[in-house]
NULOKE-936247 format. One record per residue (C-alpha): x, y, z; residue in three letters; residue number from 1. Coordinates in steps of 0.001 Angstrom, whole numbers. Each point is the difference from the previous one (the first is absolute). Layout:
BEGIN
@c1:X&c2:Y&c3:Z&r:Ala&k:NUM
...
//
This chain:
BEGIN
@c1:22304&c2:-29865&c3:-9358&r:Met&k:1
@c1:372&c2:3424&c3:-1529&r:Ser&k:2
@c1:-1831&c2:1948&c3:-2617&r:Gly&k:3
@c1:-1530&c2:3298&c3:-857&r:Thr&k:4
@c1:-3568&c2:-1065&c3:-727&r:Arg&k:5
@c1:-2800&c2:1793&c3:1878&r:Pro&k:6
@c1:-1821&c2:-1782&c3:2789&r:Phe&k:7
@c1:-3783&c2:-345&c3:346&r:His&k:8
@c1:-1841&c2:371&c3:3296&r:Leu&k:9
@c1:-3750&c2:-404&c3:540&r:Ala&k:10
@c1:-1261&c2:1425&c3:3291&r:Phe&k:11
@c1:-3352&c2:760&c3:1681&r:Pro&k:12
@c1:-1498&c2:3472&c3:318&r:Val&k:13
@c1:-3223&c2:1202&c3:1562&r:Thr&k:14
@c1:-846&c2:2828&c3:-2432&r:Asp&k:15
@c1:1099&c2:210&c3:-3650&r:Leu&k:16
@c1:-580&c2:3767&c3:-331&r:Asp&k:17
@c1:2177&c2:771&c3:3052&r:Glu&k:18
@c1:2583&c2:-2477&c3:-1273&r:Thr&k:19
@c1:24&c2:1554&c3:-3494&r:Arg&k:20
@c1:483&c2:3475&c3:1514&r:Gln&k:21
@c1:2732&c2:-1128&c3:2407&r:Phe&k:22
@c1:2094&c2:-2078&c3:-2397&r:Tyr&k:23
@c1:-736&c2:2166&c3:-3047&r:Gly&k:24
@c1:246&c2:3489&c3:1493&r:Glu&k:25
@c1:1860&c2:-258&c3:3306&r:Thr&k:26
@c1:2610&c2:-2506&c3:-1179&r:Leu&k:27
@c1:-104&c2:994&c3:-3681&r:Gly&k:28
@c1:-578&c2:-3510&c3:-1349&r:Cys&k:29
@c1:-1215&c2:-419&c3:-3562&r:Gln&k:30
@c1:-3449&c2:-1620&c3:-12&r:Ile&k:31
@c1:-240&c2:-3056&c3:-2229&r:Gly&k:32
@c1:-2737&c2:-2462&c3:-801&r:Arg&k:33
@c1:-2996&c2:-326&c3:2260&r:Glu&k:34
@c1:-3260&c2:-1784&c3:491&r:Ser&k:35
@c1:-2343&c2:2628&c3:1477&r:Pro&k:36
@c1:-1254&c2:-1073&c3:3389&r:Gly&k:37
@c1:2511&c2:-2852&c3:218&r:His&k:38
@c1:3667&c2:956&c3:-470&r:Trp&k:39
@c1:2408&c2:2590&c3:-1385&r:Val&k:40
@c1:3655&c2:-339&c3:-1071&r:Asp&k:41
@c1:2716&c2:2540&c3:755&r:Phe&k:42
@c1:3572&c2:372&c3:-1194&r:Ser&k:43
@c1:2116&c2:551&c3:3103&r:Leu&k:44
@c1:3439&c2:875&c3:-1346&r:Tyr&k:45
@c1:-653&c2:-2451&c3:-2849&r:Gly&k:46
@c1:-1379&c2:-2790&c3:2198&r:His&k:47
@c1:-3600&c2:-1183&c3:-338&r:Gln&k:48
@c1:-2234&c2:436&c3:3039&r:Leu&k:49
@c1:-3528&c2:-1380&c3:-220&r:Ser&k:50
@c1:-2334&c2:1454&c3:2623&r:Ala&k:51
@c1:-2978&c2:-2339&c3:500&r:His&k:52
@c1:-3138&c2:1245&c3:1701&r:Leu&k:53
@c1:-718&c2:-1947&c3:3185&r:Arg&k:54
@c1:-2272&c2:2296&c3:2063&r:Pro&k:55
@c1:-1342&c2:-2869&c3:2085&r:Gln&k:56
@c1:3430&c2:-1030&c3:1262&r:Ser&k:57
@c1:1880&c2:2969&c3:1332&r:Thr&k:58
@c1:3769&c2:-116&c3:-90&r:Val&k:59
@c1:1265&c2:-1417&c3:3264&r:Gln&k:60
@c1:2165&c2:2279&c3:2081&r:Ala&k:61
@c1:3638&c2:-719&c3:-599&r:Ala&k:62
@c1:1994&c2:-1572&c3:2799&r:Ser&k:63
@c1:3295&c2:1591&c3:896&r:Leu&k:64
@c1:3432&c2:-1415&c3:-686&r:Gly&k:65
@c1:3352&c2:1419&c3:1061&r:Gln&k:66
@c1:2589&c2:1297&c3:-2471&r:Val&k:67
@c1:3041&c2:1911&c3:1247&r:Asp&k:68
@c1:-1820&c2:818&c3:3237&r:Gly&k:69
@c1:-3127&c2:1322&c3:-1735&r:Asp&k:70
@c1:-3493&c2:-1478&c3:24&r:Ala&k:71
@c1:-1085&c2:-631&c3:-3601&r:Val&k:72
@c1:-3378&c2:-1212&c3:-1281&r:Pro&k:73
@c1:-123&c2:-3608&c3:-1209&r:Ile&k:74
@c1:-1163&c2:-755&c3:-2657&r:Pro&k:75
@c1:963&c2:2870&c3:-2287&r:His&k:76
@c1:1039&c2:524&c3:-3603&r:Phe&k:77
@c1:1815&c2:2697&c3:-1914&r:Gly&k:78
@c1:2821&c2:788&c3:-2360&r:Val&k:79
@c1:3697&c2:741&c3:234&r:Ile&k:80
@c1:329&c2:3288&c3:-1873&r:Val&k:81
@c1:2879&c2:2337&c3:-783&r:Thr&k:82
@c1:1028&c2:2437&c3:2725&r:Met&k:83
@c1:-1383&c2:2888&c3:-2066&r:Glu&k:84
@c1:-3365&c2:-1768&c3:-433&r:Gln&k:85
@c1:-53&c2:-811&c3:3736&r:Trp&k:86
@c1:674&c2:3627&c3:971&r:Lys&k:87
@c1:-2745&c2:1203&c3:-2370&r:Asp&k:88
@c1:-2496&c2:-2522&c3:1389&r:Leu&k:89
@c1:949&c2:773&c3:3618&r:Ala&k:90
@c1:-511&c2:3724&c3:-604&r:Ala&k:91
@c1:-3361&c2:-588&c3:-1720&r:Arg&k:92
@c1:-1242&c2:-2212&c3:2841&r:Leu&k:93
@c1:1288&c2:2339&c3:2729&r:Glu&k:94
@c1:-1843&c2:2898&c3:-1656&r:Ala&k:95
@c1:-3263&c2:-1962&c3:-34&r:Asn&k:96
@c1:-1786&c2:332&c3:3370&r:Pro&k:97
@c1:-2040&c2:-3134&c3:-777&r:Glu&k:98
@c1:3057&c2:-2288&c3:-126&r:Thr&k:99
@c1:-435&c2:-2809&c3:2518&r:Arg&k:100
@c1:3553&c2:-719&c3:1082&r:Trp&k:101
@c1:1339&c2:-3321&c3:1170&r:Gly&k:102
@c1:3513&c2:1510&c3:193&r:Met&k:103
@c1:954&c2:3467&c3:-1126&r:Lys&k:104
@c1:2987&c2:317&c3:-2364&r:Pro&k:105
@c1:3303&c2:-992&c3:1569&r:Lys&k:106
@c1:3324&c2:-1684&c3:-699&r:Thr&k:107
@c1:659&c2:-3342&c3:1659&r:Arg&k:108
@c1:2986&c2:-2332&c3:279&r:Phe&k:109
@c1:2155&c2:3144&c3:19&r:Val&k:110
@c1:3624&c2:-856&c3:-700&r:Gly&k:111
@c1:-841&c2:-3684&c3:-514&r:Glu&k:112
@c1:-407&c2:-2156&c3:-3096&r:Pro&k:113
@c1:-3385&c2:759&c3:-1513&r:Gly&k:114
@c1:-309&c2:3561&c3:1350&r:Glu&k:115
@c1:-3304&c2:1254&c3:-1388&r:Gln&k:116
@c1:-2516&c2:2804&c3:-4&r:Ala&k:117
@c1:-3441&c2:-1377&c3:821&r:Thr&k:118
@c1:-3568&c2:1006&c3:757&r:Leu&k:119
@c1:-3256&c2:-1834&c3:708&r:Phe&k:120
@c1:-3572&c2:1175&c3:-498&r:Phe&k:121
@c1:-3488&c2:-1446&c3:-415&r:Phe&k:122
@c1:-2401&c2:234&c3:-2932&r:Asp&k:123
@c1:-3683&c2:856&c3:662&r:Pro&k:124
@c1:-832&c2:-3711&c3:446&r:Ser&k:125
@c1:2732&c2:-507&c3:2608&r:Gly&k:126
@c1:2554&c2:-1752&c3:-2231&r:Asn&k:127
@c1:3533&c2:796&c3:1202&r:Ala&k:128
@c1:2553&c2:1187&c3:-2564&r:Leu&k:129
@c1:3751&c2:497&c3:327&r:Glu&k:130
@c1:2198&c2:1931&c3:-2381&r:Phe&k:131
@c1:3741&c2:-51&c3:389&r:Lys&k:132
@c1:3126&c2:1170&c3:-1781&r:Ala&k:133
@c1:3665&c2:-812&c3:264&r:Phe&k:134
@c1:2795&c2:2502&c3:-609&r:Ala&k:135
@c1:1671&c2:-2891&c3:-1851&r:Asp&k:136
@c1:-2176&c2:-2783&c3:-1428&r:Asp&k:137
@c1:2774&c2:-2519&c3:620&r:Ser&k:138
@c1:-1154&c2:181&c3:3639&r:Gly&k:139
@c1:-3439&c2:-1436&c3:-733&r:Ile&k:140
@c1:1078&c2:-3581&c3:747&r:Phe&k:141
@c1:3340&c2:744&c3:1669&r:Gln&k:142
@c1:619&c2:-1981&c3:3191&r:Thr&k:143
@c1:3441&c2:1191&c3:1083&r:Ala&k:144
//
């Protein structure tokens, strides 16, 4: 299946004000509709994220999986962006001393199909996010 329609993801957060600041200011997401005290929508590179307040159930710590020899948090979500967008985001996060890294910016699968720039970090509620970029988008699903 292929297409260019945006995805929708609803996820739990422990504090809507911290979430609004993080996604709106730190990541630069446009803030959309909201139900004060319940949920807020964000546009993450054109995709709809719905942050739902769940203060009573904290986000469980992510387990670690292995990708190209690196431990990565599972579950996680994110977006494949252009290399320019990735570099801008990496620089913004590296300049922010409050960034909670899961994996600092790096390139993995070097010289292999699917070579990619990647980084992992956590939002204030502990949700793990990954952003990656390919020098050539034809490598996104390339296997050989």
